[in-house]
N, CA, C and O atoms as a CHARMM CRD file, in Angstrom:
* protein
*
  372
    1    1 MET  N    -37.96300  34.56100 -11.42800 PROA 1      0.00000
    2    1 MET  CA   -36.90800  34.47500 -11.48600 PROA 1      0.00000
    3    1 MET  C    -35.81100  34.04500  -9.88500 PROA 1      0.00000
    4    1 MET  O    -34.91700  33.22800  -9.66200 PROA 1      0.00000
    5    2 ASN  N    -36.44600  35.00900  -9.15500 PROA 2      0.00000
    6    2 ASN  CA   -35.86300  34.69300  -8.01600 PROA 2      0.00000
    7    2 ASN  C    -36.40500  33.95600  -7.07100 PROA 2      0.00000
    8    2 ASN  O    -35.97000  33.79600  -5.93000 PROA 2      0.00000
    9    3 ALA  N    -37.73700  33.32500  -7.73000 PROA 3      0.00000
   10    3 ALA  CA   -38.57400  32.22700  -6.95800 PROA 3      0.00000
   11    3 ALA  C    -37.78900  31.04400  -7.58500 PROA 3      0.00000
   12    3 ALA  O    -37.61000  30.09300  -6.82400 PROA 3      0.00000
   13    4 LEU  N    -37.22500  30.92300  -9.00500 PROA 4      0.00000
   14    4 LEU  CA   -36.73700  29.80300  -9.32600 PROA 4      0.00000
   15    4 LEU  C    -35.13100  29.91400  -9.02400 PROA 4      0.00000
   16    4 LEU  O    -34.51500  29.37400  -9.94200 PROA 4      0.00000
   17    5 LYS  N    -34.44400  30.34000  -8.22400 PROA 5      0.00000
   18    5 LYS  CA   -33.46900  30.97800  -7.26900 PROA 5      0.00000
   19    5 LYS  C    -33.20000  30.17300  -6.18600 PROA 5      0.00000
   20    5 LYS  O    -32.17400  29.66600  -5.73200 PROA 5      0.00000
   21    6 LEU  N    -34.83100  30.17500  -5.75800 PROA 6      0.00000
   22    6 LEU  CA   -34.92300  29.95400  -4.39000 PROA 6      0.00000
   23    6 LEU  C    -35.24900  28.18900  -4.32500 PROA 6      0.00000
   24    6 LEU  O    -34.68200  27.50100  -3.47700 PROA 6      0.00000
   25    7 THR  N    -35.80700  27.84400  -4.89800 PROA 7      0.00000
   26    7 THR  CA   -36.42700  26.44100  -5.18100 PROA 7      0.00000
   27    7 THR  C    -35.13100  25.83900  -5.86600 PROA 7      0.00000
   28    7 THR  O    -35.28400  24.61800  -5.89000 PROA 7      0.00000
   29    8 ALA  N    -34.19900  26.11200  -6.30100 PROA 8      0.00000
   30    8 ALA  CA   -32.87500  25.70900  -6.61300 PROA 8      0.00000
   31    8 ALA  C    -32.35300  25.41600  -5.71400 PROA 8      0.00000
   32    8 ALA  O    -31.73800  24.35000  -5.71400 PROA 8      0.00000
   33    9 MET  N    -32.38800  26.49800  -4.20900 PROA 9      0.00000
   34    9 MET  CA   -31.29300  26.48700  -3.63600 PROA 9      0.00000
   35    9 MET  C    -31.78000  25.28500  -2.20400 PROA 9      0.00000
   36    9 MET  O    -31.15700  24.85600  -1.23200 PROA 9      0.00000
   37   10 ALA  N    -33.19800  25.07800  -2.72800 PROA 10     0.00000
   38   10 ALA  CA   -33.85000  24.75900  -1.94100 PROA 10     0.00000
   39   10 ALA  C    -33.41500  23.88500  -1.53400 PROA 10     0.00000
   40   10 ALA  O    -33.21700  23.45300  -0.39800 PROA 10     0.00000
   41   11 GLY  N    -33.08100  23.28900  -3.34800 PROA 11     0.00000
   42   11 GLY  CA   -33.04900  21.52900  -3.15100 PROA 11     0.00000
   43   11 GLY  C    -31.54800  21.16500  -3.10800 PROA 11     0.00000
   44   11 GLY  O    -31.09000  20.04300  -2.89300 PROA 11     0.00000
   45   12 ALA  N    -30.87600  22.27700  -3.34200 PROA 12     0.00000
   46   12 ALA  CA   -28.71100  21.91400  -3.29400 PROA 12     0.00000
   47   12 ALA  C    -28.88300  21.76000  -1.59800 PROA 12     0.00000
   48   12 ALA  O    -28.12200  21.04100  -0.95000 PROA 12     0.00000
   49   13 ALA  N    -30.15500  22.65500  -0.88700 PROA 13     0.00000
   50   13 ALA  CA   -29.90200  22.06700   0.84700 PROA 13     0.00000
   51   13 ALA  C    -30.27600  21.18000   0.98400 PROA 13     0.00000
   52   13 ALA  O    -29.65300  20.75600   1.95700 PROA 13     0.00000
   53   14 ALA  N    -31.10600  20.28100   0.61400 PROA 14     0.00000
   54   14 ALA  CA   -31.89700  18.98000   0.51400 PROA 14     0.00000
   55   14 ALA  C    -31.30000  17.84000   0.18300 PROA 14     0.00000
   56   14 ALA  O    -31.53400  16.71300   0.62000 PROA 14     0.00000
   57   15 LEU  N    -30.22300  18.31000  -0.90700 PROA 15     0.00000
   58   15 LEU  CA   -29.88400  16.99300  -1.42200 PROA 15     0.00000
   59   15 LEU  C    -28.43500  16.90900  -0.22200 PROA 15     0.00000
   60   15 LEU  O    -28.20300  15.76800   0.17600 PROA 15     0.00000
   61   16 LEU  N    -27.72300  17.77200   0.20300 PROA 16     0.00000
   62   16 LEU  CA   -26.69100  18.02200   0.96500 PROA 16     0.00000
   63   16 LEU  C    -27.09900  17.29000   2.31800 PROA 16     0.00000
   64   16 LEU  O    -26.77000  16.32700   3.01000 PROA 16     0.00000
   65   17 ALA  N    -28.15800  18.49400   2.26600 PROA 17     0.00000
   66   17 ALA  CA   -28.60800  17.29600   3.95900 PROA 17     0.00000
   67   17 ALA  C    -28.53200  15.80200   3.89000 PROA 17     0.00000
   68   17 ALA  O    -27.61100  15.30900   4.54200 PROA 17     0.00000
   69   18 ALA  N    -29.24000  15.05500   3.29300 PROA 18     0.00000
   70   18 ALA  CA   -29.05600  14.24000   2.84900 PROA 18     0.00000
   71   18 ALA  C    -27.98300  12.95900   2.11100 PROA 18     0.00000
   72   18 ALA  O    -28.11700  11.74100   2.23500 PROA 18     0.00000
   73   19 CYS  N    -27.24800  13.47700   1.57300 PROA 19     0.00000
   74   19 CYS  CA   -26.12900  12.89000   1.92300 PROA 19     0.00000
   75   19 CYS  C    -25.15100  12.88800   3.07500 PROA 19     0.00000
   76   19 CYS  O    -24.43800  11.90200   3.26300 PROA 19     0.00000
   77   20 SER  N    -25.08500  14.04300   3.91900 PROA 20     0.00000
   78   20 SER  CA   -24.68800  13.81800   5.32400 PROA 20     0.00000
   79   20 SER  C    -25.23800  13.06900   5.99300 PROA 20     0.00000
   80   20 SER  O    -24.48100  12.18200   6.38800 PROA 20     0.00000
   81   21 ALA  N    -25.99600  13.00400   6.25200 PROA 21     0.00000
   82   21 ALA  CA   -27.17800  11.88500   6.79500 PROA 21     0.00000
   83   21 ALA  C    -26.15500  10.77600   6.22700 PROA 21     0.00000
   84   21 ALA  O    -25.02100  10.70300   6.70100 PROA 21     0.00000
   85   22 GLU  N    -26.44800  10.18800   5.52500 PROA 22     0.00000
   86   22 GLU  CA   -25.40900   8.96900   4.60200 PROA 22     0.00000
   87   22 GLU  C    -24.84000   8.22300   6.02600 PROA 22     0.00000
   88   22 GLU  O    -25.12500   7.31800   6.81100 PROA 22     0.00000
   89   23 GLU  N    -23.37100   9.75100   5.65700 PROA 23     0.00000
   90   23 GLU  CA   -22.17600   9.34200   5.97900 PROA 23     0.00000
   91   23 GLU  C    -22.16500   9.20400   8.27800 PROA 23     0.00000
   92   23 GLU  O    -21.51500   9.81200   9.12900 PROA 23     0.00000
   93   24 THR  N    -23.07700   8.26800   8.34900 PROA 24     0.00000
   94   24 THR  CA   -22.52700   7.72000  10.08500 PROA 24     0.00000
   95   24 THR  C    -21.48800   7.60900  10.34700 PROA 24     0.00000
   96   24 THR  O    -20.52600   7.63100   9.57900 PROA 24     0.00000
   97   25 GLU  N    -21.49700   7.46000  11.55700 PROA 25     0.00000
   98   25 GLU  CA   -19.83200   6.98200  11.89900 PROA 25     0.00000
   99   25 GLU  C    -20.49700   5.87800  12.57300 PROA 25     0.00000
  100   25 GLU  O    -21.49800   5.60800  13.23800 PROA 25     0.00000
  101   26 THR  N    -19.00500   5.16500  11.86400 PROA 26     0.00000
  102   26 THR  CA   -19.54100   3.08200  12.53100 PROA 26     0.00000
  103   26 THR  C    -19.53500   3.07900  14.13600 PROA 26     0.00000
  104   26 THR  O    -18.80600   3.82200  14.79300 PROA 26     0.00000
  105   27 GLN  N    -20.25000   2.34300  14.57600 PROA 27     0.00000
  106   27 GLN  CA   -20.78300   2.60900  15.91600 PROA 27     0.00000
  107   27 GLN  C    -19.91100   1.01900  16.24600 PROA 27     0.00000
  108   27 GLN  O    -20.27500   0.15500  15.44900 PROA 27     0.00000
  109   28 CYS  N    -18.98300   0.58900  17.14400 PROA 28     0.00000
  110   28 CYS  CA   -19.01500  -1.03100  17.27200 PROA 28     0.00000
  111   28 CYS  C    -19.80000  -1.36300  18.96700 PROA 28     0.00000
  112   28 CYS  O    -20.83500  -2.00300  19.15600 PROA 28     0.00000
  113   29 THR  N    -19.05100  -0.79800  19.86600 PROA 29     0.00000
  114   29 THR  CA   -19.95900  -0.69900  21.15900 PROA 29     0.00000
  115   29 THR  C    -20.55300   0.57800  21.86900 PROA 29     0.00000
  116   29 THR  O    -20.64000   1.77200  21.58200 PROA 29     0.00000
  117   30 THR  N    -20.88900  -0.15700  22.84300 PROA 30     0.00000
  118   30 THR  CA   -21.34900   0.58400  24.13500 PROA 30     0.00000
  119   30 THR  C    -20.74100   0.55500  25.32900 PROA 30     0.00000
  120   30 THR  O    -21.01200   1.34100  26.23700 PROA 30     0.00000
  121   31 ALA  N    -19.76600  -0.47700  25.40800 PROA 31     0.00000
  122   31 ALA  CA   -19.18500  -0.95600  26.48400 PROA 31     0.00000
  123   31 ALA  C    -18.18600   0.52300  26.58700 PROA 31     0.00000
  124   31 ALA  O    -17.87100   1.25900  25.65200 PROA 31     0.00000
  125   32 PRO  N    -17.85400   0.65000  27.93600 PROA 32     0.00000
  126   32 PRO  CA   -16.78600   1.27300  29.08300 PROA 32     0.00000
  127   32 PRO  C    -15.81700   0.82600  28.49000 PROA 32     0.00000
  128   32 PRO  O    -15.72900  -0.32400  28.06200 PROA 32     0.00000
  129   33 GLN  N    -14.62200   2.06800  28.36400 PROA 33     0.00000
  130   33 GLN  CA   -13.69500   1.39500  28.12500 PROA 33     0.00000
  131   33 GLN  C    -12.59200   0.20100  28.98800 PROA 33     0.00000
  132   33 GLN  O    -11.55400  -0.41000  28.73400 PROA 33     0.00000
  133   34 SER  N    -13.20800   0.28800  29.70900 PROA 34     0.00000
  134   34 SER  CA   -12.78900  -1.00100  31.28400 PROA 34     0.00000
  135   34 SER  C    -12.59800  -2.29300  30.68600 PROA 34     0.00000
  136   34 SER  O    -11.71000  -3.14500  30.68100 PROA 34     0.00000
  137   35 GLU  N    -14.06700  -2.10100  30.03900 PROA 35     0.00000
  138   35 GLU  CA   -14.37700  -3.68100  29.16800 PROA 35     0.00000
  139   35 GLU  C    -13.62800  -3.85200  28.35600 PROA 35     0.00000
  140   35 GLU  O    -13.36900  -5.05300  28.27000 PROA 35     0.00000
  141   36 TRP  N    -12.68700  -2.78900  27.11900 PROA 36     0.00000
  142   36 TRP  CA   -12.21500  -2.66300  26.25900 PROA 36     0.00000
  143   36 TRP  C    -11.15900  -4.12000  26.11700 PROA 36     0.00000
  144   36 TRP  O    -11.33200  -4.81300  27.12000 PROA 36     0.00000
  145   37 MET  N    -10.33400  -4.62600  25.34100 PROA 37     0.00000
  146   37 MET  CA    -9.02500  -5.07800  25.48900 PROA 37     0.00000
  147   37 MET  C     -8.35500  -4.27000  25.30400 PROA 37     0.00000
  148   37 MET  O     -8.70400  -3.19100  24.82600 PROA 37     0.00000
  149   38 ASP  N     -7.02100  -4.62300  25.68800 PROA 38     0.00000
  150   38 ASP  CA    -5.61600  -3.89600  25.64000 PROA 38     0.00000
  151   38 ASP  C     -5.05200  -3.27900  24.25400 PROA 38     0.00000
  152   38 ASP  O     -4.46900  -3.89900  23.36400 PROA 38     0.00000
  153   39 GLN  N     -5.24400  -2.45200  24.27900 PROA 39     0.00000
  154   39 GLN  CA    -5.07800  -1.46700  22.48500 PROA 39     0.00000
  155   39 GLN  C     -3.24000  -2.43300  22.05300 PROA 39     0.00000
  156   39 GLN  O     -3.26300  -3.24000  21.12400 PROA 39     0.00000
  157   40 GLU  N     -2.30000  -2.27000  22.58300 PROA 40     0.00000
  158   40 GLU  CA    -1.37600  -2.90800  22.15400 PROA 40     0.00000
  159   40 GLU  C     -0.91700  -4.25700  22.31900 PROA 40     0.00000
  160   40 GLU  O      0.16900  -4.64600  21.89100 PROA 40     0.00000
  161   41 GLN  N     -2.09400  -5.27600  23.20100 PROA 41     0.00000
  162   41 GLN  CA    -2.52800  -6.46700  22.88100 PROA 41     0.00000
  163   41 GLN  C     -3.32400  -6.92100  21.55500 PROA 41     0.00000
  164   41 GLN  O     -3.40800  -8.04800  21.06700 PROA 41     0.00000
  165   42 PHE  N     -3.90000  -5.66500  21.10700 PROA 42     0.00000
  166   42 PHE  CA    -4.45400  -6.00000  20.16400 PROA 42     0.00000
  167   42 PHE  C     -4.31100  -5.98900  18.68200 PROA 42     0.00000
  168   42 PHE  O     -5.00800  -6.48100  17.79500 PROA 42     0.00000
  169   43 GLN  N     -2.72800  -4.98000  18.65000 PROA 43     0.00000
  170   43 GLN  CA    -2.25700  -5.00800  17.93100 PROA 43     0.00000
  171   43 GLN  C     -1.21500  -5.86600  17.39200 PROA 43     0.00000
  172   43 GLN  O     -0.93000  -5.97900  16.20000 PROA 43     0.00000
  173   44 ALA  N     -0.45600  -6.69600  18.76000 PROA 44     0.00000
  174   44 ALA  CA    -0.20500  -7.42200  18.76500 PROA 44     0.00000
  175   44 ALA  C     -0.03500  -8.91000  18.25400 PROA 44     0.00000
  176   44 ALA  O      0.82900  -9.52800  17.63300 PROA 44     0.00000
  177   45 GLY  N     -2.03500  -9.36500  19.15600 PROA 45     0.00000
  178   45 GLY  CA    -2.23800 -10.44000  18.17500 PROA 45     0.00000
  179   45 GLY  C     -2.67300 -10.52200  16.76400 PROA 45     0.00000
  180   45 GLY  O     -2.65100 -11.50500  16.02300 PROA 45     0.00000
  181   46 LEU  N     -3.27400  -8.70400  16.40000 PROA 46     0.00000
  182   46 LEU  CA    -3.05700  -8.59800  14.36600 PROA 46     0.00000
  183   46 LEU  C     -1.78900  -9.10200  13.89600 PROA 46     0.00000
  184   46 LEU  O     -1.59600 -10.03000  13.11000 PROA 46     0.00000
  185   47 LYS  N     -0.82400  -8.25100  14.57400 PROA 47     0.00000
  186   47 LYS  CA     0.88200  -8.67100  13.79800 PROA 47     0.00000
  187   47 LYS  C      1.12900 -10.40300  13.75100 PROA 47     0.00000
  188   47 LYS  O      2.08100 -10.96400  13.20800 PROA 47     0.00000
  189   48 GLU  N     -0.00800 -11.06200  14.47900 PROA 48     0.00000
  190   48 GLU  CA     0.18200 -12.48400  14.69400 PROA 48     0.00000
  191   48 GLU  C      0.55600 -12.96300  13.59500 PROA 48     0.00000
  192   48 GLU  O      1.47900 -13.43500  12.93100 PROA 48     0.00000
  193   49 GLN  N     -0.85100 -12.57200  13.66200 PROA 49     0.00000
  194   49 GLN  CA    -2.11100 -12.68600  12.26700 PROA 49     0.00000
  195   49 GLN  C     -1.57200 -12.69700  11.13500 PROA 49     0.00000
  196   49 GLN  O     -1.90000 -13.51600  10.27600 PROA 49     0.00000
  197   50 GLY  N     -0.61200 -11.74400  10.94700 PROA 50     0.00000
  198   50 GLY  CA    -0.15100 -11.54700   9.55700 PROA 50     0.00000
  199   50 GLY  C     -0.83000 -10.79900   9.32500 PROA 50     0.00000
  200   50 GLY  O     -1.79000 -11.22600   8.68400 PROA 50     0.00000
  201   51 TYR  N     -0.86000  -9.01700   9.68200 PROA 51     0.00000
  202   51 TYR  CA    -1.58900  -8.18200   9.51400 PROA 51     0.00000
  203   51 TYR  C     -0.65500  -7.04000   9.38900 PROA 51     0.00000
  204   51 TYR  O      0.22800  -7.35800  10.18600 PROA 51     0.00000
  205   52 ASP  N     -0.27700  -5.78700   8.82000 PROA 52     0.00000
  206   52 ASP  CA     1.39000  -4.93700   8.40000 PROA 52     0.00000
  207   52 ASP  C     -0.71100  -3.56700   8.48600 PROA 52     0.00000
  208   52 ASP  O     -1.76900  -3.32900   7.90300 PROA 52     0.00000
  209   53 ILE  N      0.38900  -3.13600  10.03300 PROA 53     0.00000
  210   53 ILE  CA    -0.78600  -1.60800  10.69300 PROA 53     0.00000
  211   53 ILE  C      0.38700  -0.78400   9.85500 PROA 53     0.00000
  212   53 ILE  O      1.58300  -0.95100   9.61300 PROA 53     0.00000
  213   54 ASN  N     -0.67100   0.23500   9.54000 PROA 54     0.00000
  214   54 ASN  CA     0.22200   1.57600   8.94500 PROA 54     0.00000
  215   54 ASN  C      0.11000   2.46800  10.18100 PROA 54     0.00000
  216   54 ASN  O      0.95700   3.09000  10.82200 PROA 54     0.00000
  217   55 GLU  N     -2.06500   2.23400  10.38200 PROA 55     0.00000
  218   55 GLU  CA    -2.15200   3.67700  11.34300 PROA 55     0.00000
  219   55 GLU  C     -3.44600   2.27500  12.26300 PROA 55     0.00000
  220   55 GLU  O     -4.37200   1.52900  11.94600 PROA 55     0.00000
  221   56 PHE  N     -2.51200   2.73400  13.68600 PROA 56     0.00000
  222   56 PHE  CA    -4.20500   2.41800  14.10700 PROA 56     0.00000
  223   56 PHE  C     -4.57600   3.92000  15.41000 PROA 56     0.00000
  224   56 PHE  O     -3.87500   4.87600  15.74100 PROA 56     0.00000
  225   57 LYS  N     -5.85000   3.52800  15.79700 PROA 57     0.00000
  226   57 LYS  CA    -6.93900   4.59000  16.28600 PROA 57     0.00000
  227   57 LYS  C     -7.96400   4.13000  16.48000 PROA 57     0.00000
  228   57 LYS  O     -8.60400   3.27000  15.87400 PROA 57     0.00000
  229   58 VAL  N     -8.31800   5.16900  18.06900 PROA 58     0.00000
  230   58 VAL  CA    -9.74300   4.69500  17.90800 PROA 58     0.00000
  231   58 VAL  C    -10.52200   5.52900  17.43800 PROA 58     0.00000
  232   58 VAL  O    -10.05900   6.56000  16.94900 PROA 58     0.00000
  233   59 THR  N    -12.17400   5.24900  17.47100 PROA 59     0.00000
  234   59 THR  CA   -12.82900   5.97800  16.98900 PROA 59     0.00000
  235   59 THR  C    -13.51400   6.61900  17.77400 PROA 59     0.00000
  236   59 THR  O    -13.24300   6.63500  18.97500 PROA 59     0.00000
  237   60 PRO  N    -14.93000   7.52800  17.06300 PROA 60     0.00000
  238   60 PRO  CA   -15.42500   8.11900  17.78000 PROA 60     0.00000
  239   60 PRO  C    -16.61900   7.17000  18.04000 PROA 60     0.00000
  240   60 PRO  O    -17.24800   7.49200  19.04800 PROA 60     0.00000
  241   61 GLY  N    -17.16400   5.91800  17.29300 PROA 61     0.00000
  242   61 GLY  CA   -18.23800   5.54300  17.14700 PROA 61     0.00000
  243   61 GLY  C    -17.65400   3.97500  18.10200 PROA 61     0.00000
  244   61 GLY  O    -18.27900   2.93800  18.32500 PROA 61     0.00000
  245   62 ASN  N    -16.12900   4.40300  18.52500 PROA 62     0.00000
  246   62 ASN  CA   -15.51800   3.14100  19.70500 PROA 62     0.00000
  247   62 ASN  C    -15.37700   1.82700  19.06100 PROA 62     0.00000
  248   62 ASN  O    -15.70500   0.71500  19.47500 PROA 62     0.00000
  249   63 CYS  N    -14.85300   2.16600  18.02600 PROA 63     0.00000
  250   63 CYS  CA   -14.10100   0.66700  17.43300 PROA 63     0.00000
  251   63 CYS  C    -12.47900   1.62300  17.82200 PROA 63     0.00000
  252   63 CYS  O    -12.08900   2.72300  18.21500 PROA 63     0.00000
  253   64 TYR  N    -11.84400  -0.09000  17.25500 PROA 64     0.00000
  254   64 TYR  CA   -10.47200  -0.29400  17.07000 PROA 64     0.00000
  255   64 TYR  C    -10.16300   0.07000  15.44000 PROA 64     0.00000
  256   64 TYR  O    -10.43600  -0.78800  14.60000 PROA 64     0.00000
  257   65 GLU  N     -9.58800   1.36300  15.02400 PROA 65     0.00000
  258   65 GLU  CA    -9.76000   1.01000  13.05700 PROA 65     0.00000
  259   65 GLU  C     -8.28600   0.92600  12.93000 PROA 65     0.00000
  260   65 GLU  O     -7.50100   1.32200  13.79200 PROA 65     0.00000
  261   66 ILE  N     -7.95300   0.37200  11.77400 PROA 66     0.00000
  262   66 ILE  CA    -6.58900   0.02800  11.31700 PROA 66     0.00000
  263   66 ILE  C     -6.50000   0.53500   9.66400 PROA 66     0.00000
  264   66 ILE  O     -7.40700   0.81800   8.88000 PROA 66     0.00000
  265   67 TYR  N     -5.42300   0.52700   9.53900 PROA 67     0.00000
  266   67 TYR  CA    -5.17600   1.25900   8.43000 PROA 67     0.00000
  267   67 TYR  C     -3.76500   0.39800   8.04800 PROA 67     0.00000
  268   67 TYR  O     -2.71800   0.63500   8.64900 PROA 67     0.00000
  269   68 GLY  N     -3.85400  -0.62200   6.98500 PROA 68     0.00000
  270   68 GLY  CA    -2.59500  -1.64600   6.41100 PROA 68     0.00000
  271   68 GLY  C     -2.52500  -2.49400   5.40200 PROA 68     0.00000
  272   68 GLY  O     -3.02400  -2.43400   4.27900 PROA 68     0.00000
  273   69 LYS  N     -1.81900  -3.33500   5.93700 PROA 69     0.00000
  274   69 LYS  CA    -2.66800  -4.45600   4.83300 PROA 69     0.00000
  275   69 LYS  C     -3.19700  -6.03500   5.49500 PROA 69     0.00000
  276   69 LYS  O     -3.05200  -5.97400   6.71600 PROA 69     0.00000
  277   70 ASN  N     -3.68500  -7.23600   5.12700 PROA 70     0.00000
  278   70 ASN  CA    -4.27200  -8.20400   5.94500 PROA 70     0.00000
  279   70 ASN  C     -2.68400  -9.04500   5.64000 PROA 70     0.00000
  280   70 ASN  O     -1.50300  -8.70200   5.56900 PROA 70     0.00000
  281   71 GLN  N     -3.57000 -10.48500   5.50100 PROA 71     0.00000
  282   71 GLN  CA    -2.85400 -11.89300   5.06700 PROA 71     0.00000
  283   71 GLN  C     -2.50100 -12.07400   4.10200 PROA 71     0.00000
  284   71 GLN  O     -1.49600 -12.74100   3.85800 PROA 71     0.00000
  285   72 ALA  N     -3.29100 -11.48300   3.18900 PROA 72     0.00000
  286   72 ALA  CA    -3.33100 -11.78200   1.41300 PROA 72     0.00000
  287   72 ALA  C     -2.50700 -10.23500   0.81400 PROA 72     0.00000
  288   72 ALA  O     -2.47900 -10.18500  -0.41600 PROA 72     0.00000
  289   73 GLY  N     -1.82500  -8.95400   1.57400 PROA 73     0.00000
  290   73 GLY  CA    -1.39400  -8.41300   1.23200 PROA 73     0.00000
  291   73 GLY  C     -1.93000  -7.09700   0.26000 PROA 73     0.00000
  292   73 GLY  O     -1.24100  -6.47900  -0.55100 PROA 73     0.00000
  293   74 GLU  N     -3.28000  -6.87800   0.57600 PROA 74     0.00000
  294   74 GLU  CA    -4.22700  -6.07000   0.53500 PROA 74     0.00000
  295   74 GLU  C     -4.30100  -5.27300   1.00700 PROA 74     0.00000
  296   74 GLU  O     -4.44900  -5.47600   2.21200 PROA 74     0.00000
  297   75 LYS  N     -4.27200  -3.46000   0.51000 PROA 75     0.00000
  298   75 LYS  CA    -4.47200  -2.47700   1.51200 PROA 75     0.00000
  299   75 LYS  C     -5.73400  -2.42900   1.76200 PROA 75     0.00000
  300   75 LYS  O     -6.54000  -2.31400   0.83900 PROA 75     0.00000
  301   76 VAL  N     -6.26600  -2.54200   3.54100 PROA 76     0.00000
  302   76 VAL  CA    -7.23100  -2.38200   4.65100 PROA 76     0.00000
  303   76 VAL  C     -7.54700  -1.66600   5.05000 PROA 76     0.00000
  304   76 VAL  O     -6.69600  -0.87400   5.45300 PROA 76     0.00000
  305   77 GLU  N     -8.88800  -1.35200   5.26400 PROA 77     0.00000
  306   77 GLU  CA    -9.21100  -0.50600   6.52700 PROA 77     0.00000
  307   77 GLU  C    -10.31400  -1.19300   7.06200 PROA 77     0.00000
  308   77 GLU  O    -11.11400  -1.74400   6.30600 PROA 77     0.00000
  309   78 ILE  N    -10.50600  -1.23400   8.84000 PROA 78     0.00000
  310   78 ILE  CA   -11.02900  -2.62300   9.51000 PROA 78     0.00000
  311   78 ILE  C    -11.19400  -1.75600  10.25100 PROA 78     0.00000
  312   78 ILE  O    -10.33700  -0.92300  10.54500 PROA 78     0.00000
  313   79 TYR  N    -12.40100  -1.80800  10.70800 PROA 79     0.00000
  314   79 TYR  CA   -13.16700  -1.30800  12.05100 PROA 79     0.00000
  315   79 TYR  C    -12.85200  -2.24400  13.40200 PROA 79     0.00000
  316   79 TYR  O    -11.85700  -2.95800  13.28100 PROA 79     0.00000
  317   80 PHE  N    -13.36800  -2.30800  14.31700 PROA 80     0.00000
  318   80 PHE  CA   -12.81100  -4.16900  15.44300 PROA 80     0.00000
  319   80 PHE  C    -13.65800  -3.64200  16.54400 PROA 80     0.00000
  320   80 PHE  O    -13.38900  -2.53300  17.00500 PROA 80     0.00000
  321   81 ASN  N    -14.43500  -4.17900  16.90700 PROA 81     0.00000
  322   81 ASN  CA   -15.15000  -4.15600  17.85700 PROA 81     0.00000
  323   81 ASN  C    -14.18700  -4.72900  19.50800 PROA 81     0.00000
  324   81 ASN  O    -13.91300  -5.90400  19.75500 PROA 81     0.00000
  325   82 PRO  N    -13.81200  -3.42100  20.48600 PROA 82     0.00000
  326   82 PRO  CA   -12.49000  -3.63700  21.25400 PROA 82     0.00000
  327   82 PRO  C    -12.78000  -4.10100  22.22600 PROA 82     0.00000
  328   82 PRO  O    -11.91700  -4.39900  23.05000 PROA 82     0.00000
  329   83 VAL  N    -14.63300  -4.39600  22.53300 PROA 83     0.00000
  330   83 VAL  CA   -14.40000  -6.22700  23.28000 PROA 83     0.00000
  331   83 VAL  C    -14.82500  -7.02900  23.39700 PROA 83     0.00000
  332   83 VAL  O    -15.16300  -7.51300  24.47700 PROA 83     0.00000
  333   84 ASP  N    -15.02900  -7.64400  21.95800 PROA 84     0.00000
  334   84 ASP  CA   -14.63800  -9.16100  21.30900 PROA 84     0.00000
  335   84 ASP  C    -13.24500  -9.40100  20.68600 PROA 84     0.00000
  336   84 ASP  O    -12.43300 -10.27900  20.98100 PROA 84     0.00000
  337   85 GLY  N    -13.11700  -8.08400  19.43700 PROA 85     0.00000
  338   85 GLY  CA   -11.69700  -8.34000  18.97400 PROA 85     0.00000
  339   85 GLY  C    -12.81500  -8.52900  17.18400 PROA 85     0.00000
  340   85 GLY  O    -12.30300  -8.88200  16.12200 PROA 85     0.00000
  341   86 SER  N    -13.87300  -8.28200  17.30900 PROA 86     0.00000
  342   86 SER  CA   -14.54400  -8.63200  16.48900 PROA 86     0.00000
  343   86 SER  C    -14.35800  -8.08600  15.30800 PROA 86     0.00000
  344   86 SER  O    -13.70100  -7.06500  15.51200 PROA 86     0.00000
  345   87 VAL  N    -14.65400  -8.24700  13.76700 PROA 87     0.00000
  346   87 VAL  CA   -14.76900  -7.43000  12.55300 PROA 87     0.00000
  347   87 VAL  C    -15.97100  -7.09800  12.39800 PROA 87     0.00000
  348   87 VAL  O    -16.82600  -7.85300  11.93400 PROA 87     0.00000
  349   88 VAL  N    -16.24900  -5.47100  12.91600 PROA 88     0.00000
  350   88 VAL  CA   -17.62700  -4.83400  12.02000 PROA 88     0.00000
  351   88 VAL  C    -17.42400  -3.97100  10.75000 PROA 88     0.00000
  352   88 VAL  O    -18.18900  -3.82100   9.79700 PROA 88     0.00000
  353   89 LYS  N    -16.62100  -3.62500  10.90100 PROA 89     0.00000
  354   89 LYS  CA   -16.41500  -2.62800   8.57900 PROA 89     0.00000
  355   89 LYS  C    -14.87100  -3.57000   8.29600 PROA 89     0.00000
  356   89 LYS  O    -13.85300  -3.72900   8.97000 PROA 89     0.00000
  357   90 GLU  N    -15.34400  -4.08300   6.89400 PROA 90     0.00000
  358   90 GLU  CA   -14.11000  -3.72000   6.83000 PROA 90     0.00000
  359   90 GLU  C    -14.12500  -3.67400   4.71400 PROA 90     0.00000
  360   90 GLU  O    -14.78500  -4.19000   3.81200 PROA 90     0.00000
  361   91 GLU  N    -12.83500  -2.62200   4.86400 PROA 91     0.00000
  362   91 GLU  CA   -12.96300  -1.89000   3.07900 PROA 91     0.00000
  363   91 GLU  C    -12.00900  -2.37400   2.80300 PROA 91     0.00000
  364   91 GLU  O    -11.19300  -2.13600   3.69400 PROA 91     0.00000
  365   92 LYS  N    -11.45100  -3.15700   1.77600 PROA 92     0.00000
  366   92 LYS  CA   -10.05100  -3.48500   0.72200 PROA 92     0.00000
  367   92 LYS  C     -9.91300  -2.49500  -0.67100 PROA 92     0.00000
  368   92 LYS  O    -10.79600  -2.67600  -1.51000 PROA 92     0.00000
  369   93 GLU  N     -9.26500  -1.85100  -0.86400 PROA 93     0.00000
  370   93 GLU  CA    -9.03800  -2.07300  -1.68300 PROA 93     0.00000
  371   93 GLU  C     -8.33600  -2.12700  -2.88000 PROA 93     0.00000
  372   93 GLU  O     -8.73200  -2.84800  -3.79600 PROA 93     0.00000
């Protein structure tokens, strides 16, 4: 019976390890911050394009990330490359 428990525990541990490996941080750039666009100017540009920004942050993967609404009023989470402003990843609700 102990062998069965050990096998089940080992399987569960392997499953958890596989799940956490899939949750990698989105990487946007490796460029130094001196090459990044100014955060305030970047946000102002997005607002001029019709975005409503509820939260703005710099991620561990060197992205500018916003939570808010796009021009169509849809809830979005968008990761931008801070060097050129390109969209790296976008999720809509």
